[in-house]
N, C-alpha and C positions, 0 to 999 in steps of 0.2 A: 202106295211105295214112293211115291212123288212126296205126300207128305213127311213120312218118316224121314226122307233124305234130307229136306231142307231143316227139320227140327235138326237133325243130327250136325248140318254144318251149321245150323244157328249155335249150337250149344259149342262145337270147335272154335268158331268164332269169338264166341263169349269167351272160352277159356283161353285163348289167344290174349284177347284185348286185356284180362285180369293176369296173365302172364307178364303182359308188355306193362301194366300198369304198376305192378309189384316190382318190375327191373327198375322201371323210371323213380318209385318211390326209392329204393335203396339206392339208386344212383343221386338223388337229389339229397338224401338223407346224410351220404357220402360226403356229398360236396359241402353240406351244411356242417360236419362235422370237422371237416378238412378250414373250412372257412373260419368256424368256431377257433380252432388251432390256430390258426394264423393270427384271429383276432387277440387271442390270450396272449400270443407272443409281440405283437406290435405294441398291447397294453403294457407288457411286462418291460418292453424295450421304453416306451416312452415314459414310463415312471422310473426306469433306471436314469434317462436321459434327463429328465427333471430333476432327480436326485442330484447327479453330476451337475448338474447347473445351478442348483442351491447352492450347493459346494465351491463351485467356481466362483460363484457371484459372493460369496462371505469371503472367499480366499482375496479375491481383486480388493473387497473393502478394507480386507485387512492388509493387503500390499499398500493401498493409498494412504491408510493411515500410517503404516509404517514408513512410506516413503515421505510423510510431510511431517513425522517427529523426528526422520533422519534429517530433512534437508533443513527445518528449523534448527534441531541441535548443529547440526553441521556449520549452517550458517552463523550460528551465537559464537560458536569457537572461534571460526573466520573472523567475524566481524572485531573480535578484543584487539587483537595484533593488528588487526587494518586501522582501527579507531588511533590504537597509540601511535602508529604509523604516519596517518593521515596529521594528528596534531604536531606530530616534531616537524613534518616537512613544513606545514604552516607556520611554526615558529622559525626555520629557517628562511622563509621566502619574507619573513617580515625583518629580516637581517639584511644589513648591508653589505652583501655579496659581491664578489667580481662578477662580470657578466658573461663569461662562459659558465661557472659554477652555477648562477643564478637560471642559466639555460637548462642545464641538467637538473636542478632542482625542480624546474616548471614540469619539465618531463615526467620526473617520478612523481609527482602532484596527479597530473593527468592519468598518469596508468593507476594509481591506486584510485582516483575518483570514478574511472570506469568500471574498476573491480567494484566499488562499493554501489555503483549504480544497479550493475548485473544482478549481484547476490539481491538487493531490494525488490527488482524488477519482478525476478524469477519467483520470490516468496511472496509477491502480491498474486503473481500471475496463477501461483500454486493454488493460493486462497480462492481465487475468482473462479478458477478450473472445478474446484470441489465445492464450490457455492457453500463455504464457510465464511465467507464474508457478511455482514448482516447491518445495514444500516440503523443507526440509531439519531431517528430525525428530533430535531430540537428546533426551537427558535435561535437562531443564532445572530449574532450584531455582526454584519457583514462588513460596516468598517473596522471593527477590532482585527477581524479575521484579515482584511485585506492590509490593514497597515502592518500586519506581522510580516505577510510576506513581503512586502516593500522594503522592511527592513532588512531582511535575511538578504535580498538580491541588490541592494543598494551597491555593496563590496563588489559584487560580480559585475556590474555595471561599470562602475568605477575600473576594477583591473582591466578589463575590455573596452575601456575608453570609448564607451556608449553612452547615449543621452537617455535617460531612465526617466521619462513622467509617469505620475501617479495621481489618478482622480478615483479618491475613496467613494465609496456606496455610504448610502447612509440607510438606519432602519435596519430591519432584521428578516432574514430568510428560513425559511420552512427547510432545513436539509440537516446531513449528517455534516458537522465541520470539519471532523478528521480527514473523511471522505474528500469532500469538497476541496478542502486544502492541498490534499494530494494532487489533486484534478488540475488546479489552478498551479500548483508547484511545477507539475509536468510539463504545462503550457509554455511557463515563463522559463524554465531551464533550457528548453526547445526553440525559444525565441532567441535567447543569449546563444545558445549553441551555433544555430545556423544566421547570425547576423554581423557580418563583419565590420560594417560602417553604418553611421546613422545613429538608433536608437530602438527603443520599445516602449510602448504605451499600455499600461494597465490601469483599466475602468472600468466604471460599471454604470450602467444607465435603466432606467424603468422601461419594460417593454409589457405594458398593459397588467397583467397580474403578476408577472414574473420581471425577476430583476436579470439584464444580460451583463455579465462578467466575461471582459474578453480582452485578450492580449494580441496587440498589434506591435509589426514589427518592419524592419526594412531590411529584411535579410533576402537570402538566396530565390524565397517564393517556391512556388511547385506547381510543373506543368499540369493541366487540367485534366488531361487523360490519366494522370498519377493520383488524381485525388481520393479515387475510390481504394486505392489500395494501401494507404498510410496507416488506416487504424488495422492493418495486419500484422501478426507478430513477427520480430526480427526485420521488419521492413524500415530501409532507411532512407532517407530523404536524399542525402549526397551519396554518390560513388563514391566508391574507395579513393581516399587520398583527397579528398574534398573537403578537408578540413576536421574538426575533433567531431567524432563520432558517440552517438548513443550503440545501445544493444538491440535497437530497434523496437523497446516493449514500451514505452512511454507511451505513448499514442495508442495501443491497446489496451493499455491499462485505462486510459480516461476513458475512452468510448465503454468499456465495460464497467468501470465505476458510475458511469451517467445512465447507463440502463439499469444498474439497482436502483439510481436516484429517482429514475424516470426524469430524467431531464433531457431537453436536446441539444446536442453541440453543433453548430456551425461553423463550417469551413470557407474562407475565400481567400484566394491567392492568386498574385501573378507572377510569372515566371521572371526572376531577375529584378523583383521590384520589392516584392515582401509577402506577409499572410496575415490573417485575423484569424484565431479561434477563440470563440465563444462558448458560453454553456447560458442556458435559460433555467435561475432559479426561482421557485415559486417564493412570491414574498408572503413573510407570515402573516396572520388575521391580527386585523387592525387593534391595538389597542395602547392603553394610555403610555406602557413604556414605548411602545414603539411610535408614538406621536412624538412623545416629548424627544427622541434619538432624531426622528425625521425632521424636527426643527430645530435641532443643534448643529453647530459648526463644528465638524469633525475637528480635534486637537491635530496641530503640526507635529509631522514625524521631527523630533530632534534628536540629536546625536546625546548620548548620555557620558560624561566623563567617567572612565575608571580609575581614575589617578586616586591611588592609595585607599580603593575598594577593598576589604577583606573579604576573601573568598575562601571556603572551607570546603576541601575537595575529599568523599569521602569514595573509596573505591579499592576491593581487595586484590586489585594487580599492580603491582609497583610501577610497569611501563606505562599503563593509563595515568598513574598520578604523575609520575615524570613528564609527561607529554603535555598533560592538562595544564601543570605551574607551568611549563617554559612558555605556553603560549599565552596564557594569562597573565602572566608576569610582564610579556612583551607588550600587553595592552596597558599596562601600569597598575595591574592589583598587586594587592599583595595575599601571598595564596600560601594555606596552609593544607596539608596532606595528611590523610588518616588511611589505614583501611577498614575501621570498624568505628562503631561511635563509642566504644570504651578508649579508643586512642586518641579519637576526636576530642572526646569532654577531658582526657588527661593532659593533651600538649598544645589544645587551642586556647589561645588567651582570650577570643572573642572573634565574630566575624557578623560580618552584615549580610551577606547571603551564603546557602547553602546548595552545593552539588553532590547529588549523592545516586551511585550507580545502585541499580534495585536489588540484583541478585549478592548478597555479601556473605562470608564465611559463615559457617554453623548456621545453616537455612534462616538468618537473619536477610530482612528486607532493609533498602535503604528510607524508606517509609518510617520504621521504628528507629531507624539510626538518626532522622531526622526529628522526630520526637524526642529522643532521648535528649538531642542537643538544645533544641527549645526548652524542654525542663530543667536541663543545666542552668542555661543562662537567664531562666525565666523571662524570655519574650518569645513572640511570634516570629522567628526570624524567616523572610521569604526564601522560600526553598525548590528547588526544582529535581526531578530524578529523571539519570539518565541511564538509558540501559539498551541492550542488544536485544532483548526479548522481544518480540514483535508481535506474540501472541494476542488475541482478543481477549481472553481472562486477563493479562496482566495488565491492559492498559485500560481494562473494565474497574480493576482493583485499585490502580494508582488514581485513576478518576474520582472514586468514592472518598478517597484521602484528598482531594482537591488541590492535589498537585501537579503542576505541568509537568510534561513528558517529552524528551528529547532522545530519537532513538540513535545508537551506535551503528555506523562509526560516524562521529559528529562532524558535520561540517561547520568550518569555521564562522560563516556569514550566518549559521542558526544560532551558534553559540552565542556569538555577539549578540545578536537579536536577543536571545535568552538572557543573556546578562544584562542587557541594556532595560527589558522589562522587569526583572526582578531589583536592578537598581532603582527604576522610576518608580515601583511602590515602594521601594524603602523610604524615598524623596518623600514620596506623599504622606507617608506614615510619620514622618518627622516634621511637617506642616502643621 
């Protein structure tokens, strides 16, 4: 009996264990099924989020492209009337006005200059933010590059009654000349903006495998604790009311362009005594061309007389024609204006140099207009393209035609430097 009872108890225990096991299996199966349902839901949610993220990224890209296109188009439309206004005001400045009227004109000039700087800086910052600016590294004659900038800022120094010294570099550097020019132009602009008395030195010197190009000034200087902040966007060195201000983007553009060129920027300053900004640019590899350039003395920067210089201005905007004519005639030029190549050929009796807008009517370009005028007169007339289109595509297209470019709105000192260069090439051809 005892043996039967034990076997019965064992069977009961085994049955109970089987029942418990089946229950646990059912519970675990149910848990796994629930987990699978949750997992499928999470996978579906993740896939949905990924699809939405792809859509959002595409929308953001389209929005950025649209913003850039809108900014470029709006800036182009704004730069056209601003260009005409700047040139007309410049012609007024060169006039013999009474003191009160002259002060008013100077204020208008500064306001237009600030608006131009803001538009140009916004366009460049937008390109840099979108990584749309790519360097075109070539061997660049640093003496020629610095000479052009020196000619551009000589009138600025004269108007500000500041002493401007230039020590041109010699030889070739490996860089993007357009970006390096913009960097140095911003540094020179800041030096003259924040210097009230004394002067500015623009010089280059060899530093090992590099050329250090610097701008020294006797301006307001920068406090040591503020040096780290000067390259931030919209940061201004002077407090409000401290003189003519920029928009706080110039040094930010300098820093970003220098980073793209893989060049170092050095800053030194003493508050109240002045500042020095310099950039280290790699020297080009030694060639026969660089050797002859390094051994040659740079030609002096000599002013070119514009008296009687025949200038043909081609632009489809009448206000721009009128303003260019007014300013150039103040300088002694004999100016003919035209809205197209056909009009230029019909009304121009001859030209020493040509200044043509890039975008003309009927989808024609200033390059085509220049070639048409050259064919008509049967000679290679020195010419340049003036445009408010700052896109890289347009710049590359014009560069392939071997024509110098000047961006609108045209600053009179840059225009004077350009006309001097074209007139100098004309004189060299006639010799």
